[in-house]
N, C-alpha and C positions, 0 to 999 in steps of 0.2 A: 620567345616569350613565354615562359612554363603558365602551364594551366593555374587558373586559381585553387588556392588551397584544401577546395570542396572534393576536387578529383579522388585524391585516393580510394575514398569509402566507396565512389562508384565502381572503382575497378574492382576493389574489393568482395564487389556482391555481385560482379560481371564475372571476377572468374573462379568462386567460389565452384567446387565438382556440384554436379546430383547429386544425390543422393539415392544408392540404390536399393529400390524397393523389397529385391530380395535378401534386403542384408541379414545378417542370421543374428537372433539373440546368442551373445555374449553369454557363457556364463560367469557370475561368477568368479569363480578360481580362474575365470581365464581375462578376468579383469586386471591384475596387479603386469601381467604379460603387456598387455595392447594400452597398458598405462609409462609402460616402461618403457616399449617402444616409439610411445607417442611425443614421451617426455626428449628421449634420445633424438627423436627428429627437431622436437621442436627445439633443444639445447644446440642443437647445429643451425637452426634456422638465425636466434639469437649471435650465435659468433660471427656467423656469416653475416649477419644484419650490423653487429659494431664493426669490424673487419672493415664494411662500406662506409660507414660513418665515418670512420678513425680517415681512409682513406680520403673521403670527401674536403672532409677539415684541411686534409696537407693540401689541397687542389685548388679551395677555395682559399688559401694563407697565400697561393701563389698566384693565383687570377681574383680578379673582380666579376664577384660573379654578377650578370648585370639583369634580378630580377629577385624580388622578394621571396619568392618560395625554396629558387634555391638556394639563397644565403639562411633562409631557416633551415633548408637542410642539411647543412653545415653547420649548425649551431650546435652548440652543449648542452640545450634544450632538454625537453623530455617530450616536446608534443613530437615525434620519431621513435618513442620506446616502443614495445607493441602494447598494445589495446586488446588482443583478444579475448576469450572467453576464459574461464579459470578452467586452469587444467587439473582443477578435482570435478572426476565424473560418476556419477551417483545417479540410481534411482532409474527407472526401467525405459528412458530414453540415452542413456549414458551413451549409448553408440553414435545413435545419433547427432549427441552432441559432441561424442568427437570427433566424429566426423566434419563437423564444421567448424570445428579447432582447427584440423587441419588445414583443411581448404582453404580458412581465415587468414593463417600462418602462408599459406601457399599463396595466397592470394600478393599478401606484404611480399611478402618474398621479390613477386612479381613488383609490385608496383616500387621497393625500391630500386629494383631493378633500373627498371623505366625512369626514376630518378635524377640513378647515377649518370642513365645515360643523356637524359636531359643537363642536366649541369656541366658532362664533358662538353656537348653540344654550345652548351651558353658560354663556355666559358674559351672555345675557339672564335666564338663572333666579339670575345672583350675587344676592348681595343687595343693592337703590337705595343709593344714599347721599341723604342729604336733609339739611339746614338743620334749622338751631331752629325759621328764620321756620317754615316749612312742618311741623315740629313741632308749632307754637303752634297753629299754625292750626286744628288740628285736636281744639280742647277740649270739642264740643259733640257730642250724638247725633246730630243731622244732619251735622254733618262727618265722625263717626268722634272716637274716643278714643284717642290715642295717649299715649304716652309713652317716656320715656330710661333708662336703666338705664346705667352707664358710655357706652360709643358705640354701646351697640344700641337701638334703634328697633324697638318694638312697637307694634301694634293691636290693645288690648283691648276696642276696642268691645261682644264679644259677651259677654267675661267679666264686666263692670260691675252684671252685674245677680246675675251666681253669684258675686259676690265675699264669701265670708264674713262680714266687717265688715261687709258694708251696702256698697249704690256708693255714697255721701257720703263716704269713706272714697278708694276709688280715685279719686274723680272730683278730690280734692284735689290730684292729679297730675297730670288729664288736660292735655298739651300740656307739659309738662315733669317732669323729673327724680325720677323715684322715690325718689332716693337719705335726702331726708330724712324720706319716714313708714314705708320700708321700714327703717327701726332700729327704729322706736317698738317691732316685734315681733318677739320670738323665734324665731315659725315661722318668718319669712321665711328667716331662715338654714338652714331645713332643704334636704337637697338637691330632695326631691320636691315644694318650691315652686320652685326653678329651672328644672328641665325641664315644670311645668304656666308657667312665662314665655315658657322658649322656644319652645313652639308658638305661639307670635303673634307672632314675632321679621317683621318683612319688613325692613329693610335696617337700613345704618349709620348715625353722624350724620358729618356730614363733617367730614374732619380741623379743621378752622380752625373747628370750632365745640365741636370737643372739650372737656373743660375741666375738669380735675381737680374731687372728688367733694366734693359742698357735707356732708358726713356733717360731719366735722367744725368747719367754720368755724356750722351750723347742728344742733347737738348738744343734743341738750334731754337726756342726760347728763350733760352738762359739768361739773353741781350735785350729783350725788348724793354723799350721807356714804363717808366712808369707813370700809373695812371690815374687819373680825381675820380676818387672813393665815393663820388654819385653818380657817376654812370652803373647805369645797368649792365649787366654782362651777360650775353647770350653766349660766348664759349671764351674759352680762355687764350687756346690754342689752335688754330692762330685767333688772336682779339676782339671779338667784335660788342661793341657794347652802344648803349645808347643812351642819353641824358633822360633823366624825368621828367614827365609830363609839365610837369607847372615850373620848371625852372626852364625849358625848351623856349614858352613865349615870353617869357622877363625881359628877351629884350629881342628887338629887331638881328640885332645881330649877334650870334650865338659865340659864346666864348669861348677861345682857342682849344679849354681843357674841357669841355663840354659839348663839341663838337662831335655828333656821332662817329663811331671809328668802324671797317669793315675792313679787315687784312682776309686774305684768299692763304698768304705764309709769312713767315717768318718776317719781321722787320729788317730791314736791313743798313747796320749802322755804317753810312757813307764818308767820306772827310770830302770837307768844302771844298779844299787846297788841293784836290789830285782828283776830285770830278771832272769827269768829259762826257759831253752829250754826242752821241755820234746820227751825223744826219745826212742820210743815202743820196747825192744830189742827181739829178735825172739825167738821163742820155746828154752827153757832150755838156753838164754842168759839172759843179765841185763838190765833193763832197766835204764835209762841215766837223769838225771836231771844236765841239766848244765849253769851253769852262765856265763855271760860275762868272765872273765876271768878264767873258764875251758876250754873257745873255743879257749882263746888266749893260749892255754898248748899243744894245738896241731901244727901240725908243721904249718906256715905260706903259702901261698900257694898267688900268686898274676896272673893277666891275665886281656890284655886288651881285653873288650866285647862290642861289638854293642847293642845295643837292642831294638827291633824294635814291635811298636802297630800289633798286626793281622790287625787294623784298618786303620794302614799308607795309605793316600793321597783315603780315601774312599768319600772323597766329587767331585772324574771324578766321583764312581761311580753312584753317586747320579745324577750327569749330564746327565743316560744315563735311569734313573729309578728311582724310589724312594725305597731306604734303609732305616734299620731301624738302627741308630748308632750317635757314634759322629762324628759332618764331620771336622775329622782329613784334613790337607794337608798334604805337604810333609815332617813337624818336628814332626810325632811321632818316633820318632826314634834320639838314642844319644849314645857316646861311648865313657865307664870309664873305670881305670887302678882301680878293686878292688881287694880286698885281703880278705883273713878270714883262714877260717878251711875249708881242702876240706871231701867232704862229703862223699866219701868212708871210710876215715877214721874214721869216726864218728859211720860209720855203723859198718862197721867191730869191733869197741871197743864193740858195743851191740849187735857183735854175728850172722850179719848177712852175708849173702853169696849165691852168684853164687846158682839156681838150674831151672832143665829145667823144670820147672813146670814157666810159665807165671804170672810175679809180677809186681807191679808197687810200687814208695816212695810216698807217700800221703801227702803233706806240707799243715798246717792249719796255717794262721794268725791270731794277736791276736786285725783286726780290725773287729768288726763283727754290724750286725743289730741288732734289738730293740729284734729279740729271741732268740741271743746270738749265732747265726748262725756267722760263719765264712766264709771268700773268703780262700777259697779252692783250689788247683792244685794235678797235677802230672806227671810224666814222668816214665819212662820204668824201673826196679831195674838195669836191663844190663847198661847203659847211667850212675845209681847213681855210679853205683860200679866201671866203669871204671875208672882206673887215668888219663887214656890220655882226657877223656871226659871234667874234669878238674870241674868239678861239687861243686862250693863253697856255703859254712854256712858263708853269708860275712859282716864284722862289718867293715869296712872300704870302701873311695870313693874319689879315688885320693889320697890318702896321709891323707884322715882326718875320722872321724867317721863317719858313712852314717847320712845324714843327714834327719830327721822325715818324708819329704815326699818321700823319697827313700827307707824306711825300719830299720832305727833306732828301736835295734842297731842290730836287724839282718836278712839281707833276704838270699833268695836263689836267686845264680845264675848259668845260667842254659845254659851259651855257644851254638850257634848254636840255640836256639831254640827260640818260640815266647816269646815276651814277659808274656805275661799270665800267663807262667808255673814260673815266676821267681817270687815266693811269697814272699809279704816283711811283716816284723814286727812279722818273724817266734817264732809259739809257739809251734805247735806241727808236730813230721816227725814220720810216721809209715810206713810200709811194706803191701801192701796188696796183696791178690790176683785181685782184680778187680782195675782200676782207680778210683781216688776219686768220691764219690758223689756226688760235689760241682756243684752248678748251671753252675757255670762258665767255668764249666771239662765238662759238660755234654750237657748243653742246651745251651750253646753257641759257640763264636770259633771254629765254625765248618764251611765249604765248598761247594756248592752245585751246583747241575747244574742253569743255567738262568732261566730254564722253571718252577723249586721249586718256589711255593710263599707259604706265611703263612698258605692256605690253605690242601694245598697237605704237609706241609712239617713233616718228619720223623727226627727227629735229633741221634735215637738210630742205623741210616740206613749210619749213616760217621762217620771217625774215628776223636777226637781229633787230632787240627793241633800240630805237636809238632816243627820240620825244617821246615822254610820257604823259597818258593823261592824267585829266581833272584830278586836284585831289585835296580834303579837308581831316579834317580830325579837332576834337574837343580834348583843351588841354585842361581847362578848370570848369566845373570839378571832377576831382575823379571820381571813379564808377563806385560805387558805395558810403560814396562819404554823404554827413550829413551836412543838408544848408538851411541857414533860417527859416523862417517863412516871412512873407513880406516882402520882400525881392531877390533874385537870384543874380548874381551874374556868369556869366560863361564868356570862355576865351579857348581863343585857336587859330589854328595858322590855316591856309589854302593856296593853294600852289597850280599852276599846271605848266606842261610840260610844251617846247621848239617856241619860246616865251609870248605864247599866249598868256594878257591882262587878266587876272580874276576881276569880275564886274560886279559877282554879288555873291554872297553866303547869307543862304537861310537857314535858320535855326527854329528848330521845335521844339516844346516841353511837353505835348503831347505823343507821343511816340508817332508826330509825323501827320496827324490829323489838320492841325496849324501850322498857319509859320510867319514869322518876323523875320527882317532886313538889319543883320547885324553892321554894325559900322566898320569899316576897316580901316587901319591905318597902316604907317610906313612907309618906306619910300613910293615916291609916285612913280607910275610906272607906262612907259610908252609901249605902243602898237608893236606887238611883234617883236619885240626887246624889253618884256616883260621875267628878267633872267630869276628876280628874288619873289620868294612867296609876299603875302598879305599876312599880316596878322590881322585878328579880326574881334571885336567883343559886345555882346546883349546884354544889356541888363535891363531886366521885364521885373514886371509883379508876380508871384506865385499865386495859382491862383485859389481864392479859398479854401480851405477844407481839404485841401492835399494834403498826403502821405508819405506818394510820392512822385517825382515828379521822369520822364520818360525822353531824355532829353536827345534831340537828335541836331545833327546839321550835314549840310553840304552846298557843295561851291557850285557857278557860270559862273565861267570863262568868256572870252572878247566872241568867239566863236559858235558860243548858247552851248558847246558841251558841258550836260551836267553828269552827274555823279551817278551808277545804277544805284537802287531802291533796296537789294538786297546781293548777299554775297555768291548764289548759289549757281547764276547763268555765268557768271566772272569767274566759276572753282576753274584751277588747271593744277596741274600734277606738281609744278614748281612751287607753287603758291607765290604766284608775279602780277604786278596788277593791279594789287587789289586796294580798290577804291570807292565801294560800295557807300551806301550813308553811313554815317559816324554814329553810334548810340552809347550814352552814358546812362543805368538808373541811378538818383538817389534817394535816399530819402529827407523828408521834408524835417525839421525838431516840431515840438507840437506848439 
């Protein structure tokens, strides 16, 4: 980086030659000769300066100067025109002045030469220009792995093995553009990812090779379904959205168009007539290849189940400290009446049974990335084979075929378990000695201590999230609203994982100093099989003279688990399991 523009003055002073103490007085008749000689020298310096600036201008037209000063040096303004003393020398100290003028000009020449050197050095440090052919040739570890993004070129050789999605994902773009693959994952659109990529930049594409992004022409999301306009969108590609809070608890059963949507990849468009579900048989058993009609031949089972994303209310954790993930508010939770074949019936027909050894049922979806890697997850075999657990291979949602966003034609529904295990667009089921090897099972949806950061995290040290902790949130009134004086109505939802029934919701209007129990409503809950939420409501007088209310809620389940009062002690780097007391501040109308 070139120094600040104040440095030329310092160098000029530093390079001034000492004034000789024995300098003889120049007679008046010799003065014109001295001036003539000086003028020749100064003219030479000016010519040198002009030639140097001209050369620098040409260099700067060919190369982008990386610093403000070097750009100024190559400009056409007068900031670098010689500003030395006047060439007119008179009076008693004319000779001294002459020496000073000469020294100043020599110093300026040295400055310009130094400037030239620095600009040449800066030009060498400027980004190189590469052709598409050069980038294309760097597509193997032996040659280095290069990619482009827009007009920029990056050498990501060292990052390939560190890529969170696995080396194979990044290798798809080796020697070519990132755009078609970048669009598949929402995390790429976050600032820290762009900052990470910037560290690997090595140059620019030649202007002739810079073409418009292929994102739209190869858009894998072009065939996504139409969504309800009321949904609050957290990401478009893949689509992730939640209903507004005031609509979320209008009905005990969430209408299909308002059910929160959590997609990790593009939505597949599957033909129900050709759809097949592959169930791998047990040793000695028979593998199954089930059409939609085959599934309907199993006894139909219906159950009301609440699904909640592990990242619900993540936005509150972000207020404590930055986390990685979609900024879900309180709406990444919804309830539906699901119908389909029980998973235990299908597994038994494929010859599976409980064993003393640990085993897991692994699910693979038909949504996949460009490598063919499908979304996957797993649950323990003991849960899958337990009829009381009511795990479904669902093909109906609220009395209708599954909407495409929610897994058409078949998805898994695992009551009491985090939404990440409810695999949509189900294509394959198998029983394995270990849990699913999917990224979303092994390297995501796990909780850690607040002390763990991305430099120290060890995903193998924590179990995958299955059952979620007790949860509640306020849906009405909304934060910042103005409520009428006299009486206020507070509404919300409460739910606990593992089938644990919610037995109480406490509500405070003064930030937690005093509490009142809310009224619970909705379907009655059976102990240990409370798969769905309870909605709740509190009507309470507004304390006289209050200008603001600080409303808080907390739920208690049948095991007397209760929500923690603050977020900081449960903060984690992925922002999951956010279930602290929910706070809403409102104004009171005068």
